[in-house]
LUMMINU-462176 format. One record per residue (C-alpha): chain; y, x, z. Coordinates in steps of 0.1 Angstrom, whole numbers, padded with zeros to 4 digits. Example, Ala and Ser with C-alpha at 12.3 -4.5 7.8 and 13.67 -1.06 7.14 Angstrom:
BEGIN
<site><mol>A</mol><c2>-0045</c2><c1>0123</c1><c3>0078</c3></site>
<site><mol>A</mol><c2>-0011</c2><c1>0137</c1><c3>0071</c3></site>
***
This chain:
BEGIN
<site><mol>A</mol><c2>2115</c2><c1>1756</c1><c3>1475</c3></site>
<site><mol>A</mol><c2>2136</c2><c1>1773</c1><c3>1500</c3></site>
<site><mol>A</mol><c2>2115</c2><c1>1761</c1><c3>1526</c3></site>
<site><mol>A</mol><c2>2089</c2><c1>1785</c1><c3>1514</c3></site>
<site><mol>A</mol><c2>2111</c2><c1>1811</c1><c3>1515</c3></site>
<site><mol>A</mol><c2>2119</c2><c1>1804</c1><c3>1551</c3></site>
<site><mol>A</mol><c2>2083</c2><c1>1803</c1><c3>1557</c3></site>
<site><mol>A</mol><c2>2076</c2><c1>1833</c1><c3>1541</c3></site>
<site><mol>A</mol><c2>2103</c2><c1>1852</c1><c3>1562</c3></site>
<site><mol>A</mol><c2>2092</c2><c1>1840</c1><c3>1594</c3></site>
<site><mol>A</mol><c2>2059</c2><c1>1850</c1><c3>1588</c3></site>
<site><mol>A</mol><c2>2071</c2><c1>1883</c1><c3>1579</c3></site>
<site><mol>A</mol><c2>2092</c2><c1>1884</c1><c3>1612</c3></site>
<site><mol>A</mol><c2>2063</c2><c1>1871</c1><c3>1634</c3></site>
<site><mol>A</mol><c2>2040</c2><c1>1895</c1><c3>1618</c3></site>
<site><mol>A</mol><c2>2064</c2><c1>1923</c1><c3>1621</c3></site>
<site><mol>A</mol><c2>2071</c2><c1>1916</c1><c3>1660</c3></site>
<site><mol>A</mol><c2>2036</c2><c1>1920</c1><c3>1664</c3></site>
<site><mol>A</mol><c2>2040</c2><c1>1959</c1><c3>1650</c3></site>
<site><mol>A</mol><c2>2069</c2><c1>1962</c1><c3>1675</c3></site>
<site><mol>A</mol><c2>2048</c2><c1>1949</c1><c3>1708</c3></site>
<site><mol>A</mol><c2>2012</c2><c1>1962</c1><c3>1696</c3></site>
<site><mol>A</mol><c2>2017</c2><c1>1988</c1><c3>1673</c3></site>
<site><mol>A</mol><c2>1992</c2><c1>1970</c1><c3>1649</c3></site>
<site><mol>A</mol><c2>1980</c2><c1>1939</c1><c3>1637</c3></site>
<site><mol>A</mol><c2>1950</c2><c1>1928</c1><c3>1653</c3></site>
<site><mol>A</mol><c2>1943</c2><c1>1892</c1><c3>1661</c3></site>
<site><mol>A</mol><c2>1913</c2><c1>1901</c1><c3>1685</c3></site>
<site><mol>A</mol><c2>1944</c2><c1>1909</c1><c3>1708</c3></site>
<site><mol>A</mol><c2>1968</c2><c1>1878</c1><c3>1709</c3></site>
<site><mol>A</mol><c2>1963</c2><c1>1847</c1><c3>1714</c3></site>
<site><mol>A</mol><c2>1977</c2><c1>1837</c1><c3>1682</c3></site>
<site><mol>A</mol><c2>1988</c2><c1>1800</c1><c3>1693</c3></site>
<site><mol>A</mol><c2>2007</c2><c1>1811</c1><c3>1722</c3></site>
<site><mol>A</mol><c2>2024</c2><c1>1843</c1><c3>1705</c3></site>
<site><mol>A</mol><c2>2036</c2><c1>1818</c1><c3>1681</c3></site>
<site><mol>A</mol><c2>2047</c2><c1>1791</c1><c3>1705</c3></site>
<site><mol>A</mol><c2>2064</c2><c1>1823</c1><c3>1724</c3></site>
<site><mol>A</mol><c2>2079</c2><c1>1835</c1><c3>1692</c3></site>
<site><mol>A</mol><c2>2092</c2><c1>1801</c1><c3>1681</c3></site>
<site><mol>A</mol><c2>2115</c2><c1>1800</c1><c3>1713</c3></site>
<site><mol>A</mol><c2>2132</c2><c1>1826</c1><c3>1702</c3></site>
<site><mol>A</mol><c2>2129</c2><c1>1826</c1><c3>1667</c3></site>
<site><mol>A</mol><c2>2147</c2><c1>1791</c1><c3>1665</c3></site>
<site><mol>A</mol><c2>2174</c2><c1>1796</c1><c3>1689</c3></site>
<site><mol>A</mol><c2>2205</c2><c1>1792</c1><c3>1665</c3></site>
<site><mol>A</mol><c2>2226</c2><c1>1822</c1><c3>1656</c3></site>
<site><mol>A</mol><c2>2239</c2><c1>1842</c1><c3>1630</c3></site>
<site><mol>A</mol><c2>2206</c2><c1>1849</c1><c3>1614</c3></site>
<site><mol>A</mol><c2>2192</c2><c1>1815</c1><c3>1615</c3></site>
<site><mol>A</mol><c2>2218</c2><c1>1791</c1><c3>1620</c3></site>
<site><mol>A</mol><c2>2199</c2><c1>1763</c1><c3>1604</c3></site>
<site><mol>A</mol><c2>2173</c2><c1>1739</c1><c3>1621</c3></site>
<site><mol>A</mol><c2>2135</c2><c1>1748</c1><c3>1622</c3></site>
<site><mol>A</mol><c2>2109</c2><c1>1747</c1><c3>1598</c3></site>
<site><mol>A</mol><c2>2100</c2><c1>1714</c1><c3>1584</c3></site>
<site><mol>A</mol><c2>2061</c2><c1>1708</c1><c3>1591</c3></site>
<site><mol>A</mol><c2>2049</c2><c1>1716</c1><c3>1557</c3></site>
<site><mol>A</mol><c2>2068</c2><c1>1753</c1><c3>1559</c3></site>
<site><mol>A</mol><c2>2055</c2><c1>1756</c1><c3>1591</c3></site>
<site><mol>A</mol><c2>2019</c2><c1>1751</c1><c3>1582</c3></site>
<site><mol>A</mol><c2>2027</c2><c1>1776</c1><c3>1554</c3></site>
<site><mol>A</mol><c2>2039</c2><c1>1800</c1><c3>1576</c3></site>
<site><mol>A</mol><c2>2009</c2><c1>1798</c1><c3>1599</c3></site>
<site><mol>A</mol><c2>1983</c2><c1>1798</c1><c3>1569</c3></site>
<site><mol>A</mol><c2>2001</c2><c1>1834</c1><c3>1559</c3></site>
<site><mol>A</mol><c2>2003</c2><c1>1848</c1><c3>1594</c3></site>
<site><mol>A</mol><c2>1967</c2><c1>1838</c1><c3>1601</c3></site>
<site><mol>A</mol><c2>1954</c2><c1>1848</c1><c3>1569</c3></site>
<site><mol>A</mol><c2>1968</c2><c1>1880</c1><c3>1571</c3></site>
<site><mol>A</mol><c2>1953</c2><c1>1885</c1><c3>1604</c3></site>
<site><mol>A</mol><c2>1921</c2><c1>1875</c1><c3>1592</c3></site>
<site><mol>A</mol><c2>1920</c2><c1>1898</c1><c3>1563</c3></site>
<site><mol>A</mol><c2>1936</c2><c1>1926</c1><c3>1575</c3></site>
<site><mol>A</mol><c2>1911</c2><c1>1952</c1><c3>1577</c3></site>
<site><mol>A</mol><c2>1905</c2><c1>1944</c1><c3>1539</c3></site>
<site><mol>A</mol><c2>1936</c2><c1>1942</c1><c3>1530</c3></site>
<site><mol>A</mol><c2>1945</c2><c1>1977</c1><c3>1544</c3></site>
<site><mol>A</mol><c2>1910</c2><c1>1994</c1><c3>1525</c3></site>
<site><mol>A</mol><c2>1926</c2><c1>1976</c1><c3>1494</c3></site>
<site><mol>A</mol><c2>1963</c2><c1>1990</c1><c3>1499</c3></site>
<site><mol>A</mol><c2>1950</c2><c1>2022</c1><c3>1512</c3></site>
<site><mol>A</mol><c2>1930</c2><c1>2028</c1><c3>1473</c3></site>
<site><mol>A</mol><c2>1965</c2><c1>2014</c1><c3>1454</c3></site>
<site><mol>A</mol><c2>1983</c2><c1>2040</c1><c3>1471</c3></site>
<site><mol>A</mol><c2>1984</c2><c1>2071</c1><c3>1452</c3></site>
<site><mol>A</mol><c2>2005</c2><c1>2098</c1><c3>1472</c3></site>
<site><mol>A</mol><c2>2008</c2><c1>2085</c1><c3>1505</c3></site>
<site><mol>A</mol><c2>1985</c2><c1>2072</c1><c3>1534</c3></site>
<site><mol>A</mol><c2>1987</c2><c1>2038</c1><c3>1548</c3></site>
<site><mol>A</mol><c2>1997</c2><c1>2054</c1><c3>1581</c3></site>
<site><mol>A</mol><c2>2032</c2><c1>2068</c1><c3>1564</c3></site>
<site><mol>A</mol><c2>2039</c2><c1>2039</c1><c3>1558</c3></site>
<site><mol>A</mol><c2>2074</c2><c1>2020</c1><c3>1572</c3></site>
<site><mol>A</mol><c2>2060</c2><c1>1990</c1><c3>1595</c3></site>
<site><mol>A</mol><c2>2085</c2><c1>1964</c1><c3>1574</c3></site>
<site><mol>A</mol><c2>2070</c2><c1>1979</c1><c3>1542</c3></site>
<site><mol>A</mol><c2>2035</c2><c1>1975</c1><c3>1555</c3></site>
<site><mol>A</mol><c2>2042</c2><c1>1939</c1><c3>1569</c3></site>
<site><mol>A</mol><c2>2051</c2><c1>1924</c1><c3>1537</c3></site>
<site><mol>A</mol><c2>2026</c2><c1>1941</c1><c3>1521</c3></site>
<site><mol>A</mol><c2>1997</c2><c1>1929</c1><c3>1536</c3></site>
<site><mol>A</mol><c2>2012</c2><c1>1896</c1><c3>1539</c3></site>
<site><mol>A</mol><c2>2019</c2><c1>1893</c1><c3>1500</c3></site>
<site><mol>A</mol><c2>1984</c2><c1>1909</c1><c3>1493</c3></site>
<site><mol>A</mol><c2>1971</c2><c1>1881</c1><c3>1513</c3></site>
<site><mol>A</mol><c2>1991</c2><c1>1854</c1><c3>1493</c3></site>
<site><mol>A</mol><c2>1984</c2><c1>1871</c1><c3>1459</c3></site>
<site><mol>A</mol><c2>1946</c2><c1>1871</c1><c3>1467</c3></site>
<site><mol>A</mol><c2>1939</c2><c1>1841</c1><c3>1481</c3></site>
<site><mol>A</mol><c2>1965</c2><c1>1814</c1><c3>1474</c3></site>
<site><mol>A</mol><c2>1962</c2><c1>1810</c1><c3>1440</c3></site>
<site><mol>A</mol><c2>1985</c2><c1>1781</c1><c3>1441</c3></site>
<site><mol>A</mol><c2>2015</c2><c1>1807</c1><c3>1442</c3></site>
<site><mol>A</mol><c2>2027</c2><c1>1823</c1><c3>1414</c3></site>
<site><mol>A</mol><c2>2021</c2><c1>1857</c1><c3>1414</c3></site>
<site><mol>A</mol><c2>2055</c2><c1>1866</c1><c3>1404</c3></site>
<site><mol>A</mol><c2>2072</c2><c1>1843</c1><c3>1430</c3></site>
<site><mol>A</mol><c2>2052</c2><c1>1863</c1><c3>1459</c3></site>
<site><mol>A</mol><c2>2062</c2><c1>1897</c1><c3>1441</c3></site>
<site><mol>A</mol><c2>2101</c2><c1>1887</c1><c3>1441</c3></site>
<site><mol>A</mol><c2>2100</c2><c1>1869</c1><c3>1476</c3></site>
<site><mol>A</mol><c2>2085</c2><c1>1899</c1><c3>1490</c3></site>
<site><mol>A</mol><c2>2111</c2><c1>1921</c1><c3>1472</c3></site>
<site><mol>A</mol><c2>2140</c2><c1>1902</c1><c3>1484</c3></site>
<site><mol>A</mol><c2>2126</c2><c1>1903</c1><c3>1519</c3></site>
<site><mol>A</mol><c2>2125</c2><c1>1943</c1><c3>1517</c3></site>
<site><mol>A</mol><c2>2160</c2><c1>1944</c1><c3>1507</c3></site>
<site><mol>A</mol><c2>2172</c2><c1>1925</c1><c3>1536</c3></site>
<site><mol>A</mol><c2>2148</c2><c1>1942</c1><c3>1560</c3></site>
<site><mol>A</mol><c2>2134</c2><c1>1974</c1><c3>1546</c3></site>
<site><mol>A</mol><c2>2148</c2><c1>2009</c1><c3>1534</c3></site>
<site><mol>A</mol><c2>2167</c2><c1>2016</c1><c3>1504</c3></site>
<site><mol>A</mol><c2>2137</c2><c1>2021</c1><c3>1486</c3></site>
<site><mol>A</mol><c2>2112</c2><c1>1995</c1><c3>1497</c3></site>
<site><mol>A</mol><c2>2120</c2><c1>1971</c1><c3>1471</c3></site>
<site><mol>A</mol><c2>2111</c2><c1>1995</c1><c3>1442</c3></site>
<site><mol>A</mol><c2>2079</c2><c1>2007</c1><c3>1459</c3></site>
<site><mol>A</mol><c2>2067</c2><c1>1974</c1><c3>1469</c3></site>
<site><mol>A</mol><c2>2072</c2><c1>1959</c1><c3>1436</c3></site>
<site><mol>A</mol><c2>2052</c2><c1>1990</c1><c3>1420</c3></site>
<site><mol>A</mol><c2>2025</c2><c1>1983</c1><c3>1448</c3></site>
<site><mol>A</mol><c2>2023</c2><c1>1949</c1><c3>1443</c3></site>
<site><mol>A</mol><c2>2021</c2><c1>1950</c1><c3>1404</c3></site>
<site><mol>A</mol><c2>1988</c2><c1>1972</c1><c3>1408</c3></site>
<site><mol>A</mol><c2>1974</c2><c1>1950</c1><c3>1436</c3></site>
<site><mol>A</mol><c2>1979</c2><c1>1920</c1><c3>1418</c3></site>
<site><mol>A</mol><c2>1965</c2><c1>1933</c1><c3>1385</c3></site>
<site><mol>A</mol><c2>1934</c2><c1>1939</c1><c3>1405</c3></site>
<site><mol>A</mol><c2>1930</c2><c1>1906</c1><c3>1417</c3></site>
<site><mol>A</mol><c2>1931</c2><c1>1894</c1><c3>1384</c3></site>
<site><mol>A</mol><c2>1970</c2><c1>1883</c1><c3>1378</c3></site>
<site><mol>A</mol><c2>1987</c2><c1>1889</c1><c3>1348</c3></site>
<site><mol>A</mol><c2>2024</c2><c1>1904</c1><c3>1361</c3></site>
<site><mol>A</mol><c2>2041</c2><c1>1905</c1><c3>1323</c3></site>
<site><mol>A</mol><c2>2072</c2><c1>1883</c1><c3>1318</c3></site>
***
């Protein structure tokens, strides 16, 4: 289970790095395989943030699935997110929050083997690490709304 959490964090950081570099997620503007290879070179250097060994093969495949799926479905995911935002415009969202939301939306919608509560909890945990003090509550509420739209029961 820890490897999947690490894979989600890896995928989030990769996708977020695209926002920092390109100002948007846009698979058409990057050679994905090379971008992931370049990202790996810096991500897996031992330091305080990631002192452990690289992801195992299954976790790396899961991370790649999250990255590619989020990029491939970004337009639809953004449209669905826009519809779920009540008092916000998508352009107003913090890039950390937007990245986490798009990635979680992809997983909720396209990877039914992962329980919705797991996706939501993992996203909330990442938002507590990398987002603002309001991120976790904001992400929780939006993902709950989106999960219900995707046909998931989010009640405990």
